[in-house]
C-alpha positions as CSV (number, residue, x, y, z in Angstrom):
1,M,-76.0,-147.0,46.2
2,L,-75.9,-144.5,43.3
3,K,-72.8,-144.9,41.2
4,S,-71.3,-141.6,40.0
5,D,-71.3,-140.7,36.3
6,N,-67.5,-140.1,36.8
7,N,-66.3,-143.6,36.3
8,N,-63.6,-142.3,34.1
9,M,-62.1,-140.4,37.1
10,Q,-60.1,-143.6,37.7
11,H,-56.7,-142.6,36.1
12,N,-54.5,-145.7,36.0
13,G,-52.5,-145.6,32.8
14,R,-54.1,-142.3,31.6
15,S,-52.1,-139.8,29.6
16,A,-50.6,-136.8,31.4
17,R,-51.4,-134.6,28.4
18,L,-53.8,-131.7,29.4
19,P,-57.0,-131.5,27.4
20,R,-57.5,-128.7,24.9
21,K,-60.2,-126.3,25.8
22,R,-61.2,-125.7,22.1
23,F,-62.5,-129.3,22.0
24,Y,-64.7,-128.7,25.0
25,R,-66.2,-125.3,24.3
26,A,-69.8,-124.9,25.1
27,R,-72.3,-122.1,25.4
28,A,-71.2,-119.5,28.0
29,H,-74.2,-120.2,30.2
30,S,-77.0,-122.7,30.6
31,N,-80.6,-122.1,31.9
32,P,-80.5,-123.2,35.5
33,L,-84.3,-123.5,35.6
34,S,-84.6,-126.0,32.8
35,D,-84.8,-129.7,33.4
36,S,-81.6,-131.7,32.8
37,H,-81.1,-135.4,32.5
38,F,-78.2,-136.6,34.6
39,P,-78.1,-138.8,37.7
40,I,-78.9,-137.1,41.0
41,P,-78.4,-138.7,44.4
42,I,-81.6,-138.9,46.4
43,I,-79.7,-138.2,49.6
44,P,-76.0,-137.3,50.1
45,A,-75.2,-140.9,51.3
46,D,-76.1,-142.2,47.9
47,M,-73.0,-140.6,46.3
48,D,-70.1,-143.0,45.6
49,Y,-67.0,-140.8,45.9
50,S,-64.6,-143.7,45.5
51,Q,-64.6,-143.1,41.7
52,H,-63.9,-139.4,42.2
53,F,-61.2,-139.7,44.9
54,P,-59.6,-143.2,44.6
55,Y,-56.5,-142.0,46.5
56,F,-58.7,-141.2,49.5
57,F,-61.0,-144.2,49.1
58,P,-58.6,-147.2,48.6
59,S,-60.2,-150.5,48.0
60,R,-60.1,-152.7,51.1
61,S,-60.9,-156.3,51.8
62,S,-63.7,-157.0,54.2
63,D,-61.2,-158.3,56.7
64,D,-59.2,-155.1,56.6
65,D,-62.1,-152.7,56.9
66,D,-63.2,-152.7,60.5
67,G,-65.4,-149.6,60.0
68,S,-63.6,-147.6,62.6
69,A,-62.5,-144.8,60.3
70,P,-65.4,-142.4,59.3
71,P,-65.7,-141.8,55.6
72,R,-64.1,-138.7,54.2
73,K,-66.5,-136.0,53.2
74,I,-66.4,-133.1,50.7
75,R,-65.5,-129.9,52.5
76,F,-65.2,-127.3,49.7
77,A,-67.7,-126.8,46.9
78,D,-67.1,-124.6,43.9
79,I,-70.5,-123.7,42.5
80,G,-70.4,-123.3,38.7
81,C,-66.8,-124.3,38.6
82,G,-66.3,-123.5,34.9
83,F,-63.0,-124.9,33.6
84,G,-61.8,-125.8,37.1
85,G,-59.1,-123.2,37.7
86,L,-60.1,-122.5,41.3
87,L,-60.0,-126.2,42.2
88,V,-56.6,-126.6,40.7
89,G,-55.3,-123.5,42.6
90,L,-56.8,-124.7,45.9
91,S,-55.7,-128.3,45.7
92,P,-52.1,-127.8,46.8
93,L,-53.1,-125.3,49.5
94,F,-55.4,-127.9,51.1
95,P,-54.0,-131.3,50.0
96,D,-56.0,-133.3,52.6
97,T,-59.3,-131.5,52.0
98,L,-61.8,-133.0,49.5
99,M,-63.2,-130.5,47.1
100,I,-65.9,-130.8,44.4
101,G,-66.7,-128.6,41.4
102,M,-70.4,-128.4,40.4
103,E,-71.0,-127.5,36.8
104,L,-74.1,-127.7,34.6
105,R,-72.6,-127.7,31.1
106,D,-71.7,-131.2,30.0
107,K,-68.7,-130.3,27.8
108,V,-67.2,-128.1,30.4
109,T,-67.6,-130.8,33.0
110,E,-65.9,-133.3,30.8
111,Y,-63.0,-130.9,30.3
112,V,-62.5,-130.6,34.0
113,K,-62.6,-134.3,34.5
114,E,-59.9,-134.8,31.8
115,R,-57.8,-131.9,33.2
116,I,-57.8,-133.4,36.7
117,L,-56.8,-136.8,35.3
118,A,-54.0,-135.3,33.3
119,L,-52.7,-133.4,36.4
120,R,-52.8,-136.5,38.5
121,A,-50.9,-138.5,35.9
122,A,-48.2,-135.8,35.5
123,N,-47.9,-135.1,39.3
124,P,-48.2,-138.5,41.2
125,G,-49.8,-138.0,44.6
126,Q,-51.1,-134.5,43.8
127,Y,-54.5,-133.2,42.7
128,E,-56.1,-136.3,44.2
129,N,-58.4,-134.2,46.4
130,I,-60.4,-132.5,43.6
131,S,-63.2,-133.7,41.4
132,V,-66.2,-132.5,39.5
133,V,-69.9,-133.5,39.0
134,R,-72.3,-132.4,36.4
135,T,-75.3,-131.1,38.2
136,N,-77.6,-128.1,38.8
137,S,-76.5,-126.6,42.1
138,M,-79.5,-124.3,42.1
139,K,-81.8,-127.3,42.5
140,Y,-79.7,-130.1,44.1
141,V,-77.3,-128.8,46.8
142,P,-79.2,-130.6,49.6
143,N,-79.0,-133.8,47.6
144,Y,-75.2,-133.7,47.7
145,F,-74.3,-132.3,51.1
146,E,-75.5,-133.0,54.7
147,K,-76.3,-130.3,57.2
148,G,-73.1,-128.4,58.1
149,Q,-70.9,-130.5,55.9
150,L,-69.1,-127.8,54.0
151,S,-66.6,-125.3,55.3
152,K,-66.2,-123.2,52.1
153,M,-68.5,-122.5,49.2
154,F,-67.4,-120.5,46.1
155,F,-69.4,-118.5,43.6
156,L,-66.9,-116.9,41.2
157,F,-68.1,-114.8,38.3
158,P,-71.6,-116.2,38.1
159,D,-74.0,-115.4,35.2
160,P,-75.3,-111.9,36.0
161,H,-78.7,-112.4,34.3
162,F,-79.1,-108.7,33.6
163,K,-82.8,-108.6,32.7
164,E,-85.0,-108.2,35.8
165,K,-87.3,-111.0,34.7
166,N,-84.2,-113.3,34.9
167,H,-83.1,-112.3,38.3
168,R,-84.7,-115.5,39.6
169,R,-82.0,-117.4,37.8
170,R,-79.2,-115.8,39.8
171,V,-77.3,-118.3,41.9
172,I,-77.2,-116.0,44.9
173,S,-80.7,-115.1,46.3
174,L,-82.3,-115.0,49.8
175,Q,-84.1,-118.3,49.0
176,L,-80.9,-120.1,47.8
177,L,-78.9,-118.8,50.7
178,D,-81.2,-120.8,53.0
179,E,-79.9,-123.9,51.2
180,Y,-76.3,-122.8,51.3
181,A,-76.6,-122.0,55.0
182,Y,-77.9,-125.5,55.6
183,A,-74.9,-127.1,53.8
184,L,-72.3,-124.8,55.5
185,E,-71.1,-125.4,59.0
186,V,-71.2,-122.6,61.6
187,G,-68.1,-120.6,60.9
188,G,-68.0,-121.7,57.2
189,I,-67.4,-119.1,54.6
190,I,-69.1,-118.2,51.3
191,Y,-66.9,-116.4,48.8
192,T,-68.4,-114.4,45.9
193,I,-66.8,-112.3,43.2
194,T,-68.0,-110.7,40.0
195,D,-66.9,-108.0,37.5
196,V,-70.5,-106.7,37.2
197,D,-71.1,-103.9,39.7
198,E,-74.9,-104.4,39.8
199,L,-74.5,-108.1,40.5
200,G,-71.9,-107.4,43.1
201,D,-74.4,-105.1,44.9
202,W,-77.1,-107.8,44.6
203,M,-75.0,-110.6,46.1
204,R,-73.7,-108.4,48.9
205,S,-77.2,-107.2,49.7
206,C,-78.6,-110.7,49.7
207,L,-75.9,-111.9,52.1
208,E,-76.2,-108.8,54.3
209,D,-80.0,-109.3,54.6
210,H,-79.8,-113.0,55.4
211,P,-79.9,-113.7,59.2
212,L,-77.4,-116.5,59.0
213,F,-74.5,-114.6,57.4
214,E,-72.2,-111.8,58.5
215,A,-69.4,-110.1,56.6
216,V,-65.8,-111.4,57.2
217,P,-63.7,-108.4,58.4
218,E,-61.2,-107.0,55.9
219,E,-58.2,-107.9,58.1
220,E,-59.2,-111.6,58.0
221,L,-59.5,-111.4,54.2
222,E,-56.0,-110.0,53.9
223,A,-54.7,-113.1,55.7
224,D,-56.8,-115.6,53.9
225,P,-54.8,-117.3,51.1
226,V,-58.0,-118.3,49.4
227,V,-59.0,-114.7,48.7
228,R,-56.0,-114.1,46.4
229,L,-57.2,-116.9,44.1
230,L,-60.7,-115.5,43.7
231,S,-59.7,-113.0,41.0
232,S,-56.7,-114.9,39.5
233,A,-57.4,-118.6,39.4
234,T,-60.3,-118.8,36.9
235,E,-60.5,-118.1,33.2
236,E,-63.1,-115.4,33.8
237,G,-60.9,-113.6,36.4
238,Q,-57.9,-113.7,34.2
239,K,-59.9,-112.2,31.4
240,V,-61.0,-109.4,33.6
241,A,-57.4,-108.7,34.7
242,R,-56.2,-108.7,31.1
243,N,-58.8,-106.1,30.2
244,G,-58.1,-104.0,33.3
245,G,-61.5,-104.5,34.7
246,Q,-62.7,-104.1,38.2
247,T,-64.0,-106.8,40.5
248,F,-66.5,-106.8,43.3
249,R,-66.0,-109.2,46.2
250,A,-68.4,-110.3,49.0
251,V,-67.1,-112.8,51.6
252,Y,-69.5,-113.8,54.4
253,R,-69.4,-116.2,57.3
254,R,-72.1,-118.6,58.4
255,I,-73.2,-117.8,61.9
256,S,-75.5,-119.6,64.3
257,E,-79.1,-118.7,64.7
258,K,-78.5,-117.6,68.3
259,E,-76.1,-115.0,67.1
């Protein structure tokens, strides 16, 4: 079984002091098409989440573990999670739901790990349901999630890749939506937001053209507590708000093939 590279997610005796972002700054974006060197599970079952979520995966003796309880699974995925603001905002809203952030940049991933550890230490029993992995979600989503495993996926302020020749690097495309549809359960929701008008049109168009997604009605969005976090929880969203910028949101539901 593949051991996670997050062994330091165990937090006994760790300091509750939040990490400082200035020590974890990295390039704003990474090339998602380049080869990276970090462990990748061959299949989802290879992931050892006990290191990520020790509260939900308590150690048991062989006599106590009768195998009757199914293992908990990740239900929310924040693709390109940045500094983890959305995960932190979602955690208390869904305290029993396991959530993972997927981030390509190594320093940023390390920051999120340390941030979660500090929050757990400062708030015993809280923030135990969130974690992060360093990975390339444009290549490896099927390696982490089984068919229909996820109920929510988030794509907040992704790299716009303005040049036409770089559109293939965009994290939302018709091809990649096939993989996201595989990982999402029927009824699951994909949330996107950007401050780039052209990218907003692109993401909405891709979702609209894909046969396995339909737009979530506005009245549902108004009642969804998650929607309010899309523009306020992340560092990027807060920067847009400070500058008086506009955001463009597209929220779509996974539907069955028969629909």
